[in-house]
N, C-alpha and C positions, 0 to 999 in steps of 0.2 A: 945835567940832569938827568936822569933815567925818565927813560917818556912811559913806565908802567907805576901804577899805582895800585894797592889791594886795600879797599875802605872796609869799613863796615858800618854800618847804620842800621835805622830803624823803620819801618814804614810806618808812616804819620796817618792820622785821618785822612779818609777820603783816597788812603790808598799812596800819600804822597812820598816819595824818596828822595831824598836833598842829598847831593853830592859836589864836596867842597876841593878842589884843586885850584888855589892859587896862585901855584906854580908855571899851570897851563900858559901856553902862551894863549889868549884873547881869540876868536873865531878859530884856531885849529879843531878839525873832528876828530872823533875821539872814539871808541867802542864801549859800551858798556855792556856788561854778563851782569844779569844777578841769578842767584842760587839761593833757595830758600836753604835753612839752617835746618840740618833736624834738630826733631825735638826729643827729647830724652826720656820715653815713656818706661815705667818700671814694669817689669817684666813678671807677674806673678801666678799661682797655679790655680785653677778653677776651685780648689779645695779651701784656698788662704780668703779668694771673693767670698764663697759660704758662709764661711764661719765667720765673716763679721755683718751676716745678713741675722734680721732677728729670730731668734732661735736656732741659731747656727744649721750646722751638718743635721741632718734628721738622720739619716742611718749611717753607723760607724762600720758595718761590714756587710757582705751579699748575704751572710747567716739573719742576719737584722730586717733588709729589703725582706727575704722569703719569709720570715716569719710576720709581717706587718702584712704582706699580701696574704697568706694564710690564713690570719683573723680577719682579716675583712671581708673573706669569702665565705668562711664560717659566719659572718653575724650575715648575710643576706640569705643565709637558710632557717637564720630563726623567728 
């Protein structure tokens, strides 16, 4: 009988974790190490995220930004 077990379980309601090792001797001390499994997060660019927003990406280039600002400033003088 091996003295090491690697188990995967889920955290249950109330933060409870259940581990079963029926082949271990009753009353024997054991060491338990817990390590969170990394959550896979899809990496996306800022432009991809903005494209999903209502209206999408407002400016396609730096020239578009400059033009918009220029038109806004000109509207102030009218």
